[in-house]
py3Dmol code that shows the C-alpha trace and the ligand (Angstrom):
import py3Dmol

protein = """\
ATOM      1  CA  MET A   1      31.543 -12.097 -12.598  1.00  0.00           C
ATOM      2  CA  SER A   2      28.831 -14.349 -11.211  1.00  0.00           C
ATOM      3  CA  THR A   3      28.136 -14.382  -7.494  1.00  0.00           C
ATOM      4  CA  ILE A   4      27.706 -17.202  -4.998  1.00  0.00           C
ATOM      5  CA  LYS A   5      25.433 -15.044  -2.822  1.00  0.00           C
ATOM      6  CA  GLY A   6      21.700 -15.506  -2.483  1.00  0.00           C
ATOM      7  CA  ILE A   7      18.974 -17.970  -1.566  1.00  0.00           C
ATOM      8  CA  SER A   8      18.442 -21.349  -3.255  1.00  0.00           C
ATOM      9  CA  GLN A   9      14.958 -22.439  -4.257  1.00  0.00           C
ATOM     10  CA  PRO A  10      13.073 -24.738  -1.846  1.00  0.00           C
ATOM     11  CA  ALA A  11      12.668 -28.391  -2.872  1.00  0.00           C
ATOM     12  CA  VAL A  12       8.905 -27.953  -3.209  1.00  0.00           C
ATOM     13  CA  GLN A  13       6.740 -25.047  -4.282  1.00  0.00           C
ATOM     14  CA  HIS A  14       4.716 -24.083  -1.208  1.00  0.00           C
ATOM     15  CA  ASP A  15       0.961 -23.699  -1.504  1.00  0.00           C
ATOM     16  CA  GLY A  16      -0.363 -20.542   0.144  1.00  0.00           C
ATOM     17  CA  SER A  17      -4.020 -21.108  -0.658  1.00  0.00           C
ATOM     18  CA  GLU A  18      -4.966 -21.809   2.984  1.00  0.00           C
ATOM     19  CA  LEU A  19      -2.754 -19.129   4.513  1.00  0.00           C
ATOM     20  CA  ARG A  20      -3.618 -15.745   6.000  1.00  0.00           C
ATOM     21  CA  VAL A  21      -0.827 -13.166   5.837  1.00  0.00           C
ATOM     22  CA  ALA A  22      -0.492  -9.613   7.178  1.00  0.00           C
ATOM     23  CA  ILE A  23       1.778  -7.006   5.652  1.00  0.00           C
ATOM     24  CA  ILE A  24       2.644  -4.176   8.054  1.00  0.00           C
ATOM     25  CA  HIS A  25       4.586  -1.386   6.400  1.00  0.00           C
ATOM     26  CA  ALA A  26       6.103   1.932   7.440  1.00  0.00           C
ATOM     27  CA  ARG A  27       5.400   5.068   5.392  1.00  0.00           C
ATOM     28  CA  TRP A  28       8.878   6.615   5.494  1.00  0.00           C
ATOM     29  CA  ASN A  29      10.542   6.533   2.042  1.00  0.00           C
ATOM     30  CA  LYS A  30       7.240   5.779   0.332  1.00  0.00           C
ATOM     31  CA  THR A  31       8.493   5.240  -3.231  1.00  0.00           C
ATOM     32  CA  VAL A  32      10.602   2.317  -2.128  1.00  0.00           C
ATOM     33  CA  ILE A  33       7.980   1.045   0.335  1.00  0.00           C
ATOM     34  CA  ASP A  34       5.267   0.974  -2.337  1.00  0.00           C
ATOM     35  CA  ALA A  35       7.415  -1.134  -4.674  1.00  0.00           C
ATOM     36  CA  LEU A  36       8.356  -3.564  -1.900  1.00  0.00           C
ATOM     37  CA  VAL A  37       4.752  -4.006  -0.747  1.00  0.00           C
ATOM     38  CA  ALA A  38       3.607  -4.542  -4.335  1.00  0.00           C
ATOM     39  CA  GLY A  39       6.386  -7.114  -4.890  1.00  0.00           C
ATOM     40  CA  ALA A  40       5.406  -9.017  -1.757  1.00  0.00           C
ATOM     41  CA  ILE A  41       1.739  -9.102  -2.772  1.00  0.00           C
ATOM     42  CA  VAL A  42       2.562 -10.345  -6.293  1.00  0.00           C
ATOM     43  CA  LYS A  43       4.437 -13.344  -4.879  1.00  0.00           C
ATOM     44  CA  LEU A  44       1.836 -14.083  -2.171  1.00  0.00           C
ATOM     45  CA  LYS A  45      -0.841 -14.272  -4.858  1.00  0.00           C
ATOM     46  CA  GLU A  46       1.421 -16.230  -7.187  1.00  0.00           C
ATOM     47  CA  ARG A  47       1.700 -18.867  -4.446  1.00  0.00           C
ATOM     48  CA  GLY A  48      -2.084 -18.972  -4.052  1.00  0.00           C
ATOM     49  CA  VAL A  49      -2.757 -16.685  -1.079  1.00  0.00           C
ATOM     50  CA  LYS A  50      -6.283 -15.339  -1.556  1.00  0.00           C
ATOM     51  CA  GLU A  51      -6.824 -11.590  -1.815  1.00  0.00           C
ATOM     52  CA  ASN A  52      -9.141 -11.495   1.231  1.00  0.00           C
ATOM     53  CA  ASN A  53      -6.536 -13.377   3.262  1.00  0.00           C
ATOM     54  CA  ILE A  54      -3.989 -10.594   2.753  1.00  0.00           C
ATOM     55  CA  VAL A  55      -4.282  -7.752   5.268  1.00  0.00           C
ATOM     56  CA  VAL A  56      -2.231  -4.577   4.737  1.00  0.00           C
ATOM     57  CA  GLU A  57      -1.720  -2.072   7.567  1.00  0.00           C
ATOM     58  CA  SER A  58       0.565   0.954   7.703  1.00  0.00           C
ATOM     59  CA  VAL A  59       2.416   2.718  10.522  1.00  0.00           C
ATOM     60  CA  PRO A  60       4.387   5.989  10.483  1.00  0.00           C
ATOM     61  CA  GLY A  61       7.942   4.665  10.606  1.00  0.00           C
ATOM     62  CA  SER A  62       9.973   1.503  11.008  1.00  0.00           C
ATOM     63  CA  PHE A  63      10.266   2.064  14.741  1.00  0.00           C
ATOM     64  CA  GLU A  64       6.534   1.360  15.027  1.00  0.00           C
ATOM     65  CA  LEU A  65       6.707  -1.975  13.176  1.00  0.00           C
ATOM     66  CA  PRO A  66       7.372  -4.371  16.102  1.00  0.00           C
ATOM     67  CA  LEU A  67       4.453  -3.158  18.230  1.00  0.00           C
ATOM     68  CA  ALA A  68       2.157  -3.163  15.199  1.00  0.00           C
ATOM     69  CA  CYS A  69       3.128  -6.755  14.323  1.00  0.00           C
ATOM     70  CA  SER A  70       2.594  -7.848  17.907  1.00  0.00           C
ATOM     71  CA  LYS A  71      -0.858  -6.192  18.137  1.00  0.00           C
ATOM     72  CA  VAL A  72      -2.017  -7.495  14.761  1.00  0.00           C
ATOM     73  CA  ILE A  73      -0.988 -11.060  15.635  1.00  0.00           C
ATOM     74  CA  ALA A  74      -2.776 -10.815  19.002  1.00  0.00           C
ATOM     75  CA  GLY A  75      -5.859  -9.191  17.447  1.00  0.00           C
ATOM     76  CA  ALA A  76      -6.219 -11.968  14.896  1.00  0.00           C
ATOM     77  CA  HIS A  77      -6.128 -14.574  17.657  1.00  0.00           C
ATOM     78  CA  ILE A  78      -8.953 -12.782  19.469  1.00  0.00           C
ATOM     79  CA  GLN A  79     -10.874 -12.505  16.168  1.00  0.00           C
ATOM     80  CA  ALA A  80     -10.385 -16.222  15.566  1.00  0.00           C
ATOM     81  CA  HIS A  81     -11.859 -17.124  18.936  1.00  0.00           C
ATOM     82  CA  SER A  82     -14.939 -14.916  18.639  1.00  0.00           C
ATOM     83  CA  ASN A  83     -17.528 -16.447  16.363  1.00  0.00           C
ATOM     84  CA  VAL A  84     -18.844 -13.857  13.893  1.00  0.00           C
ATOM     85  CA  ASN A  85     -21.908 -15.998  13.216  1.00  0.00           C
ATOM     86  CA  ASP A  86     -22.825 -15.990  16.918  1.00  0.00           C
ATOM     87  CA  LEU A  87     -22.770 -12.215  16.919  1.00  0.00           C
ATOM     88  CA  LEU A  88     -25.122 -12.095  13.949  1.00  0.00           C
ATOM     89  CA  GLY A  89     -27.167 -15.081  15.079  1.00  0.00           C
ATOM     90  CA  GLY A  90     -29.790 -13.017  16.887  1.00  0.00           C
ATOM     91  CA  LEU A  91     -30.498 -10.809  13.898  1.00  0.00           C
ATOM     92  CA  ASN A  92     -33.320 -11.609  11.525  1.00  0.00           C
ATOM     93  CA  PHE A  93     -32.502 -10.610   7.959  1.00  0.00           C
ATOM     94  CA  GLY A  94     -35.893 -11.462   6.531  1.00  0.00           C
ATOM     95  CA  GLY A  95     -36.561 -15.084   7.293  1.00  0.00           C
ATOM     96  CA  ASN A  96     -39.826 -16.433   5.912  1.00  0.00           C
ATOM     97  CA  SER A  97     -42.094 -13.523   6.807  1.00  0.00           C
ATOM     98  CA  PRO A  98     -43.002 -11.191   3.926  1.00  0.00           C
ATOM     99  CA  ARG A  99     -41.084  -7.923   3.868  1.00  0.00           C
ATOM    100  CA  PRO A 100     -43.078  -4.678   3.571  1.00  0.00           C
ATOM    101  CA  ALA A 101     -42.364  -2.986   0.217  1.00  0.00           C
ATOM    102  CA  SER A 102     -40.753   0.007   1.956  1.00  0.00           C
ATOM    103  CA  THR A 103     -38.182  -2.131   3.833  1.00  0.00           C
ATOM    104  CA  PRO A 104     -34.724  -1.886   2.253  1.00  0.00           C
ATOM    105  CA  VAL A 105     -33.086  -5.147   1.222  1.00  0.00           C
ATOM    106  CA  PRO A 106     -30.480  -5.992   3.873  1.00  0.00           C
ATOM    107  CA  PRO A 107     -26.871  -6.176   2.712  1.00  0.00           C
ATOM    108  CA  ALA A 108     -25.498  -9.659   2.127  1.00  0.00           C
ATOM    109  CA  VAL A 109     -23.480 -10.948   5.059  1.00  0.00           C
ATOM    110  CA  VAL A 110     -19.942 -11.210   3.717  1.00  0.00           C
ATOM    111  CA  PRO A 111     -17.984 -13.899   5.558  1.00  0.00           C
ATOM    112  CA  MET A 112     -14.875 -12.349   7.111  1.00  0.00           C
ATOM    113  CA  PRO A 113     -11.784 -14.502   7.360  1.00  0.00           C
ATOM    114  CA  ASN A 114     -11.220 -14.840  11.076  1.00  0.00           C
ATOM    115  CA  GLU A 115      -8.217 -17.122  11.231  1.00  0.00           C
ATOM    116  CA  PRO A 116      -4.979 -16.238  13.017  1.00  0.00           C
ATOM    117  CA  PHE A 117      -2.178 -15.015  10.769  1.00  0.00           C
ATOM    118  CA  ASP A 118       0.208 -17.668   9.468  1.00  0.00           C
ATOM    119  CA  ALA A 119       2.886 -15.069   8.799  1.00  0.00           C
ATOM    120  CA  VAL A 120       3.461 -11.340   9.047  1.00  0.00           C
ATOM    121  CA  ILE A 121       5.722  -9.343   6.735  1.00  0.00           C
ATOM    122  CA  ALA A 122       7.186  -6.213   8.371  1.00  0.00           C
ATOM    123  CA  ILE A 123       8.326  -3.761   5.700  1.00  0.00           C
ATOM    124  CA  GLY A 124      10.347  -0.627   6.348  1.00  0.00           C
ATOM    125  CA  VAL A 125      13.037   1.370   4.599  1.00  0.00           C
ATOM    126  CA  LEU A 126      15.706   2.980   6.759  1.00  0.00           C
ATOM    127  CA  ILE A 127      18.141   5.246   4.943  1.00  0.00           C
ATOM    128  CA  LYS A 128      21.154   6.562   6.814  1.00  0.00           C
ATOM    129  CA  GLY A 129      21.099  10.282   7.524  1.00  0.00           C
ATOM    130  CA  ALA A 130      23.485  12.667   9.227  1.00  0.00           C
ATOM    131  CA  THR A 131      22.721  11.554  12.782  1.00  0.00           C
ATOM    132  CA  MET A 132      22.752   8.338  14.799  1.00  0.00           C
ATOM    133  CA  HIS A 133      18.963   7.864  14.402  1.00  0.00           C
ATOM    134  CA  PHE A 134      19.512   5.200  11.749  1.00  0.00           C
ATOM    135  CA  GLU A 135      21.756   3.034  13.906  1.00  0.00           C
ATOM    136  CA  TYR A 136      19.391   3.118  16.892  1.00  0.00           C
ATOM    137  CA  ILE A 137      16.292   2.331  14.838  1.00  0.00           C
ATOM    138  CA  CYS A 138      17.949  -0.450  12.795  1.00  0.00           C
ATOM    139  CA  ASP A 139      19.235  -2.143  15.886  1.00  0.00           C
ATOM    140  CA  SER A 140      16.101  -1.893  18.012  1.00  0.00           C
ATOM    141  CA  VAL A 141      13.690  -2.779  15.206  1.00  0.00           C
ATOM    142  CA  SER A 142      15.553  -5.873  14.085  1.00  0.00           C
ATOM    143  CA  HIS A 143      15.858  -7.177  17.661  1.00  0.00           C
ATOM    144  CA  ALA A 144      12.229  -6.380  18.440  1.00  0.00           C
ATOM    145  CA  LEU A 145      10.909  -8.068  15.304  1.00  0.00           C
ATOM    146  CA  MET A 146      12.874 -11.186  16.169  1.00  0.00           C
ATOM    147  CA  LYS A 147      11.394 -11.045  19.688  1.00  0.00           C
ATOM    148  CA  VAL A 148       7.849 -10.748  18.309  1.00  0.00           C
ATOM    149  CA  GLN A 149       8.202 -13.874  16.213  1.00  0.00           C
ATOM    150  CA  LEU A 150       9.807 -15.891  19.011  1.00  0.00           C
ATOM    151  CA  ASP A 151       7.260 -14.688  21.604  1.00  0.00           C
ATOM    152  CA  THR A 152       4.215 -15.316  19.405  1.00  0.00           C
ATOM    153  CA  GLY A 153       5.389 -18.320  17.383  1.00  0.00           C
ATOM    154  CA  VAL A 154       4.149 -16.563  14.241  1.00  0.00           C
ATOM    155  CA  PRO A 155       6.820 -16.096  11.554  1.00  0.00           C
ATOM    156  CA  VAL A 156       7.709 -12.412  11.130  1.00  0.00           C
ATOM    157  CA  ILE A 157       9.466 -11.825   7.833  1.00  0.00           C
ATOM    158  CA  PHE A 158      12.214  -9.216   8.152  1.00  0.00           C
ATOM    159  CA  GLY A 159      11.386  -6.802   5.368  1.00  0.00           C
ATOM    160  CA  VAL A 160      13.374  -3.876   6.685  1.00  0.00           C
ATOM    161  CA  LEU A 161      15.951  -2.428   4.325  1.00  0.00           C
ATOM    162  CA  THR A 162      18.846  -0.703   6.053  1.00  0.00           C
ATOM    163  CA  ALA A 163      20.510   1.295   3.294  1.00  0.00           C
ATOM    164  CA  LEU A 164      23.418   3.670   3.448  1.00  0.00           C
ATOM    165  CA  THR A 165      22.220   5.648   0.404  1.00  0.00           C
ATOM    166  CA  ASP A 166      19.029   6.329  -1.557  1.00  0.00           C
ATOM    167  CA  ASP A 167      20.453   4.340  -4.468  1.00  0.00           C
ATOM    168  CA  GLN A 168      21.037   1.255  -2.329  1.00  0.00           C
ATOM    169  CA  ALA A 169      17.405   1.377  -1.210  1.00  0.00           C
ATOM    170  CA  LEU A 170      16.066   1.916  -4.741  1.00  0.00           C
ATOM    171  CA  GLU A 171      18.116  -0.999  -6.146  1.00  0.00           C
ATOM    172  CA  ARG A 172      16.750  -3.328  -3.473  1.00  0.00           C
ATOM    173  CA  ALA A 173      13.240  -2.503  -4.597  1.00  0.00           C
ATOM    174  CA  GLY A 174      13.996  -2.990  -8.324  1.00  0.00           C
ATOM    175  CA  LEU A 175      13.931   0.780  -8.878  1.00  0.00           C
ATOM    176  CA  GLY A 176      17.649   1.447  -9.498  1.00  0.00           C
ATOM    177  CA  ARG A 177      18.333   4.739 -11.275  1.00  0.00           C
ATOM    178  CA  GLY A 178      21.344   3.458 -13.197  1.00  0.00           C
ATOM    179  CA  GLU A 179      21.654   0.544 -15.602  1.00  0.00           C
ATOM    180  CA  ASN A 180      21.213  -1.813 -12.688  1.00  0.00           C
ATOM    181  CA  LYS A 181      17.558  -1.675 -11.701  1.00  0.00           C
ATOM    182  CA  GLY A 182      18.296  -4.238  -8.983  1.00  0.00           C
ATOM    183  CA  HIS A 183      15.966  -6.830  -7.572  1.00  0.00           C
ATOM    184  CA  ASN A 184      12.727  -6.261  -5.689  1.00  0.00           C
ATOM    185  CA  HIS A 185      13.313  -7.870  -2.293  1.00  0.00           C
ATOM    186  CA  GLY A 186       9.626  -7.578  -1.506  1.00  0.00           C
ATOM    187  CA  GLU A 187       9.143 -10.558  -3.818  1.00  0.00           C
ATOM    188  CA  ASP A 188      11.512 -12.655  -1.701  1.00  0.00           C
ATOM    189  CA  TRP A 189       9.627 -11.613   1.443  1.00  0.00           C
ATOM    190  CA  GLY A 190       6.320 -12.720  -0.068  1.00  0.00           C
ATOM    191  CA  LEU A 191       7.796 -16.119  -0.889  1.00  0.00           C
ATOM    192  CA  ALA A 192       9.424 -16.378   2.543  1.00  0.00           C
ATOM    193  CA  ALA A 193       6.058 -15.655   4.198  1.00  0.00           C
ATOM    194  CA  VAL A 194       4.359 -18.495   2.312  1.00  0.00           C
ATOM    195  CA  GLU A 195       7.199 -20.916   2.986  1.00  0.00           C
ATOM    196  CA  MET A 196       7.395 -20.078   6.699  1.00  0.00           C
ATOM    197  CA  GLY A 197       3.609 -20.038   7.057  1.00  0.00           C
ATOM    198  CA  CYS A 198       3.437 -23.564   5.611  1.00  0.00           C
ATOM    199  CA  HIS A 199       6.370 -24.785   7.718  1.00  0.00           C
ATOM    200  CA  ALA A 200       4.948 -23.292  10.915  1.00  0.00           C
ATOM    201  CA  ARG A 201       1.563 -24.997  10.372  1.00  0.00           C
ATOM    202  CA  ARG A 202       3.227 -28.341   9.682  1.00  0.00           C
ATOM    203  CA  TRP A 203       5.711 -28.114  12.549  1.00  0.00           C
ATOM    204  CA  SER A 204       3.010 -27.124  15.024  1.00  0.00           C
ATOM    205  CA  GLN A 205       1.168 -30.324  14.069  1.00  0.00           C
ATOM    206  CA  GLY A 206       4.328 -32.340  14.746  1.00  0.00           C
ATOM    207  CA  ARG A 207       4.794 -33.194  11.079  1.00  0.00           C
ATOM    208  CA  PHE A 208       8.375 -33.155   9.860  1.00  0.00           C
ATOM    209  CA  ASN A 209      10.194 -34.129   6.673  1.00  0.00           C
ATOM    210  CA  GLN A 210      11.622 -37.665   6.647  1.00  0.00           C
TER     211      GLN A 210
END
"""
ligand_1 = """\
23
LIG
C 12.785 9.557 12.478
C 13.044 8.633 11.337
C 14.174 8.804 10.546
C 15.173 9.880 10.780
N 14.406 8.015 9.499
C 13.544 7.017 9.214
C 13.754 6.142 8.109
O 14.707 6.268 7.332
N 12.863 5.136 7.923
C 11.786 4.930 8.734
O 11.031 3.977 8.507
N 11.549 5.750 9.770
C 12.381 6.792 10.022
N 12.145 7.632 11.068
C 10.871 7.498 11.826
C 10.916 6.499 12.983
O 10.932 5.174 12.497
C 9.680 6.662 13.874
O 8.509 6.628 13.095
C 9.668 7.970 14.647
O 10.866 8.133 15.364
C 8.471 8.035 15.623
O 8.555 6.982 16.591
"""
view = py3Dmol.view(width=600, height=400)
view.addModel(protein, "pdb")
view.setStyle({"model": 0}, {"cartoon": {"style": "trace"}})
view.addModel(ligand_1, "xyz")
view.setStyle({"model": 1}, {"stick": {}})
view.zoomTo()
view.show()
């Protein structure tokens, strides 16, 4: 039987080519995490996000995700306001004067993207165990991630699976062990990051759909 559940496609295909996105993932339940992170990256790139505008950081468990998202968002703002060229401006990498033969060729200065993040994807996999740990972490992490996005104004995509069994988690990463491989939700999170990143830029400029 078909289902009525699920997301409908946006009216336009969002262009991520100008966006900078961070993926922060936990390392608990790594098999599932790896598939979700890979799925998110595939869709970010498919929507045009450039490889050097995708930052991936890991933390031990899902409980650490909110603080990590908050710090990474704040760090990128500081990075954006410090001018890398100013820091290198005093250095002379050769100029016009001849270089002695013994002097090593200086490395090329690779421009680092130093823009704030347009969106952050927080990825974790919580699988219920025998104790109440699961309930406490699910509840606190989901509230805290919501708080981070409202406090910072940067979209935080909720990529935290809260599964009752291993199989539920595997199926939500497209790794189902039965006939039903399931769907990789990481892909949806990548698309959501591009869509929300584009919306947030537009809305913050006071531009709205007619
Ligand atoms: C402790 C714990 C447990 C029991 N289960 C999970 C889990 O299923 N998924 C996950 O991401 N993290 C788990 N953790 C670790 C906590 O999130 C956290 O890293 C530790 O309690 C240290 O703060």
